[in-house]
N, C-alpha and C positions, 0 to 999 in steps of 0.2 A: 717708227719712221719707215724707211724702205725695208721690205722683207729681205731677210738674209738669203743670199744665193747659196746653192749647193744643198747640203743636208739640212733638213728643216727640223727644228726641235724647239723646246722652250724651257728655260729654267726660271723658276720663280723664287723669290725670297720667301722664307718661312714666315709664319706669323710672329707677333711681337715676342712670344715666349719660345720661339724656335720650333714650333710644332709644324710638321710636314706630313701631308697625306701621301706617303711615298708610293703606295700602290697605285693610287689614282694618278699621281704625277707620271710614273713610269708608263702607264697605259696611254696617257695623253701624249707623252713624248713620242711613243711609237706611232701614234696616229698622225704625227706631224703638226705641231703647233706653229703658229705663224711667224713669230719673231723669236729667234733662237738665242743661243749663247752669245751671239754678237752683241745684243743689248745688255746682257749681264756683264760681259767683259768690258763693254763701253763704259759702264757705270763704275767699275772698280779698277782703278788705275794700276794696281799691283798685279792683277791677274794676267798671267802670260806676258808680262811686260819685258821688253828688252832692256839691256843696259844702255843708258843714254850717254853717248860720248861725243866729244867735239870732233874727233877724227871721222867718225861715221857721218855725223851731220854735215861736215864739210864735203865729204864724198857725195852725199845725196844732192847737195846744191851744185856741185861741180857737174854731176850727171844732168841735172836740170838745165844748166847753161849749155852743155854740149848739145842737148836736144833743141834748145832755142837756136843756137847757131846753125844747126842742121835744118832748120825750118819745120821741125816736127811740132813745135808748140809756140805759143805766143802769150802776150799779156802786157798790161801797161806798166808792170814793175820789172819786166825782163831786162830792159836796157839798163836800168839803175843797178840791178843785181849783177848782171853778167858783163857789162861793158864800162859803165861810168863809175862804178865803185861807190855809188850813192846809197846803196842798200847793203850793209855789211853785217855778216853773221857775228853774233856775240857769244851765245852759249846755248846748250841743249837744255830744254826744260823737262821734257819727258817723252818717252816712246810708250805706246800701249797698243797691242794687238794691231800692229801695222801703222797706227796713227803716229805722226811725227809733229811735235810742237817745239818750235825753236824761237829764241829771242834774237832780234836783230835791231840795228839802228838804221833808220831811213831818213836821210837828210837832217840828222840831228835829233830825231825823236825816236824813242823806243817803240818797237812794234813786235807783234807775235806773228810768226809764219806757221801755218798749219796745213796739213794734208792728211787725209784718211789713209792713204797708202804711200809707201816710199817711192815707188817708181811710176812714172807716167804710163808705162806700158801695162800697168796693173788694171787700168780702167778700160771699160768697154768702149770701143770707138763708136762714133755716130753712124747709124745705118745709112745716112745720106752719102757717106764716103765709100761705102761698099760698092764694088762693081762700077765705080765712076772714075774713069782715068782722065777726065778732062783737065788739061793744063791751063785752060783759060779761067774765066770767072765761074761762079756757081751756076750749075744747070738745073737749079730747083728754085721755086718761088719763095718769097719771104713768108707767104701764108703757110706754105708747107712746112717751113722751118719753125714758125711760131707754134704750129699745131704739135710738132714733135717736142718742142721745149715744154709746152704745157703738159704733155704726157709724162715727161720726166719729173716735173713738179708734183704731179699727182702721185707718181710712184714714191717720191721722197717723203711728201708731207700729207698725202691723202686729200689734197685740195683740188677742186675743179676750178680751173682758171681759164679765162679767155686770153687770146693773144694780146689784147690791148691792156691787160691788167698785170703783165709780167714785170713791169717796172725795170729795175736794173738788170733783170735776167733776159730782157729782150735782146736778141743777137744783133750785133753790128759788124758785119763782115766787110773788111776793106782791103783793097789792093791785092797783090799777087800772093800774099801770105794767108789768104782766107782759109785754106785747109788747116793750117796750124791753129788759127783762131777758133775754128769750129771744133777741132779736136780738144782744145784746151777748155772751151766752154762745156763740152760734154763730160770731161773729167771732173769739172766743178759741180755740174748738176747731179752727179752721183754721190755728192757729199751733202748729207741732209743738213748739217749745221750751216754750211755755206748758203744753201738755198734759203733756209729760214732767216739767217741774218741779212741776206740780200733783200728779201721781201719786206723785212722790218726797217730797212734803211730809210732814214728820215721820218719814220713813223714812231719810233720808240727811243726814249732817252735811257731806257733800262737795258738795252742791248748794245754791244759795241758795233760801230759801223765797219763795214768791209772797206778797206782803204785801197785795195787793188789786188792784182794776182799776177802770177807768172806760171803758165802751165797749170799743173794740178795744185800748186801752193797758193794760198790766199793770205792776205795780211789784215790783221785787226789791231786796234790800239792796245798798247801794253798797259795793263792795270794789275797791281799786286793782288793776288788772290787771298781770300781769307784762309784761316787755318784754325783748327781746334787748339793749337798750341798757344795762340794769342789769348791773353786774358779776356779780351773783349771780342774775340773771334777775328777781328780785323786790327791791323796795326794802328794804334792810337798813341798820341803823345799828350803831355800836359798834366794839369792837376786833376784831382778826382772830379772837381766840378766841370772842368773842360771835357773830361772823358764822359761824364754823365750826360752833358749836352750833346756830345757826338753820338752816343748810343741812342738817345731820344730822336735825334735827326735821322739816324740810319733806320730806326724802327718805323718812323713815319714814312720814310722812303720805301721800305719793304711793303707797307700797307698800300702805298701808291702803286708799286709794281704789281701787286696782286690785283688791285682794282683795274689797272690798265690791261693786264693779260686776260682778265675775266670779261671785260666789257668792250674794249675798244677795237676789236677785230670781228670779222664775220663769223669766226668760231672761237670759242674759249681756248686759251693756250694753257695746257696742263704742265706743271713741273713735277717730274717723277723721281728726281734725285736731288733733294734739298739738303745741302751741306755747305759749310763755309767755303770749301775749296772751289765751289762752282759759282761764287759771287765775288765781286770786288766793289770798292767804293772809290768815287772820285773825290776831288778836294772839297767839293761842296756837300759831301756825304750822300750823294746820289748812289743808290745801289744799282749795280749792273750785273746782269746774268752773263757771265763770261764763258760758261761751258753749257751749251744747250743741246748736247747730244741726246739728253733724256727729256726733252721738252716736246710735247705733241699737241697739235691742234685736235679738236674734238673728233673729226672723222677717223684719224689714225688712232686716237686713244680708244675709241670704241672697238676698233679692229683688234687692238692689243688685248683688251680686257675680256672680250667675248670668247672664252676658252672653256674646256671641260673642267669639272670640279666635283668633289664630294662634300666639301664644306667651305665655309667662308674663307678660311685661311689659304685655300688653294687659289683664291682670286686676288691675292696681294701681289702687285707688280711694283716692287720697290716702294716708293711713297704713294703710289696710286692704288686704291683699293676698290674692288667691286664686291658683289654679294652673290653667293651661290644659290641658284634656283634648284632645290633638291628634286623637284618634280621632273626636270629634264636634264639634271646634272650638268648645268651650263652656267658659267659666270655671266652676270648681267653686263651689258655693254655700257651702262651708265656708271660712272665713278661715284662712289658713295661718300668719300671724303673730299676735301678740297685743299687748295693751296692755303686758304684761310677762309673761315666763315664770313660771309659777306651778305649785305642786303642785295639780293639778286634782282634789282629793278633795272634790267638790262635794256639799254637802248643801243643795240649793237650796230655800229656804223660799218657797213661792208667796205672798208677802206681798201681791202686787198682784192676784192672780187667786184669791181665796179661793173654795173650792168647786170649783176646776178642778184637773185633774191637771197635774203639771209635765210639760213636754215631754220627749221622749226625749233623753237626754244623748248628745252626740256623742262618738265615740271620741277620746281625748286624743292618740293617736298621730299624728293628722293635724297637730298644731301643731308648727311649727318644722322642716319637712322640706325646705325649699328654700333656695337662697342668698339669696332675698329676705326671709327670715324674720328681719328686724332688729327686735328688740323695741323698740317705739316710744318708751316713756318713758325707757328707758335711753339710747337713741340721741339723743333730742331734748332731754332735760333732764339726766339724770345724767352724761352724757359731758361736758357743759359744766362741771359742778361738780367732778367727780373726775378728769378728765383734764387739768386745768389747775392752776395754782399757787394756786388759791383756797383760803385757809385753810392753806397749806402750812406756815406757821411755827407753827401752833397744835396740830397733831397729829403723832404720831411718824412717821418715815419708813416704818417697817415697815407701819403701818396704812394710810398713804397708798398704798403700793404694792399692798397687798391689795385696797383699795377700787378702785383703778384697774383691776386685773386682773379683779375681779368684774364691774365695769361693762362692760369690753370683752367678757367672756364672755357677758354678757346682751345687749349691743347687737348683736354681730356673731358669732354662734356658729359660723360656718364655719371650716374649717381655713385656715391662711395661704395655701395653694395655691389656695383658692377652691372646694374641694370641699364640698358641703353636709353639714351635721351638725345633728342635732336639738338644739335649745336645751336645755341641761341642766335637768332639772326641779328641781334643788336650788338653783338660783341665787337664787330669791326668798328662801329662808331664809338663804342665805349673805350676801346683801346686808343683810338684816334684822339678822343677828348682828353683822356688821361695823359697821353704823351704831350699834347699841346699845353696842358696844365703844368707838366713838368718843366717844359721849356720856359714858360712864363715865370715859374717860381725861381728857376736858375737865373733868369735875366734880372729879376727883382733883387736877388741876392748880390748881384754884381754892382748895384747902385746904392 
């Protein structure tokens, strides 16, 4: 996402067996890699995390309300939080590297309040407010403002957008409090997750909608996150058959999520930190990506991957892998693994960049051509479900074995001897067909 400010450097996750080209990495750090420890720390909640306490969380919200009453910030949730008592703090969920994530109740429904920084003053103010002491209305045009907002979106997500395609990010300054409104918008535009979720508002059922904001805090719907401590990764109830049905529904929803992120926007959306904690499920078993700090559209993904290297392992950025070109000692900008192997018959609808041409599509033959090409969701999620005894008493042995084989083919497409093999393009449809057959079998067993 947005390049880290200040000292620039880059930390990469080692290869699958923990191998690291330390010499090459240190040289590359010294040269100044683009996205530094910020991204590493963002992905690992325990790294440099603060103690999450109710006392501190309440102080943070009290300071937010003081700034609101002083006219420094604004937002459609400020009145409910600071005056009407309709938005009430409940508990602290976690702090990490400045980011604050709190649970609250808003008019009877649970919500999550998030901000990348604790204090409103931590965010860079909009340049439009510098050296402008006007006490009246804004002395700049809407076109000028839209151009600057589009520039912030490009910094955050790497997307070129016109003023007419900004959707919910389009500024609406009203009344005498316009300066606080503008400053609040600018604090939110510096938070990549907020920008991404806002652009996907009403376009994706696999991301939580932004419900509103107050200053630098924004609210999204509360959904219980997954956890490796759950037997099925997500909290499930009922009989083995009911849980087997739920797992099959969730797996189909994961396939739909992957297809959606891969095909339905002007650029592919990459997930680089796939783990249960970053997803949740709704009552209808729809999978929702609730933490997208490590999700990148193609332009930003290419910028992240294209770094110095001496071998392929140096090109692994969490769950997103590239391949080292030893001739120039540079990682390729094209990701060589994927969220899931998929039939790449893309008809990319430029839903977020209306009026712009879709980017040139990358050759699909580059996907899945190295031993590192472990398809992430199959490896991190499906393998747990279908390579274990989960639901084993509920579905037939033949179907269980077919599912296990398909998941293995998806997660680790290399030959047993370790020779690379391209991930089979049919595995997406194969998994989809087997999961639908599982649901049919379970439904028939109920009658």
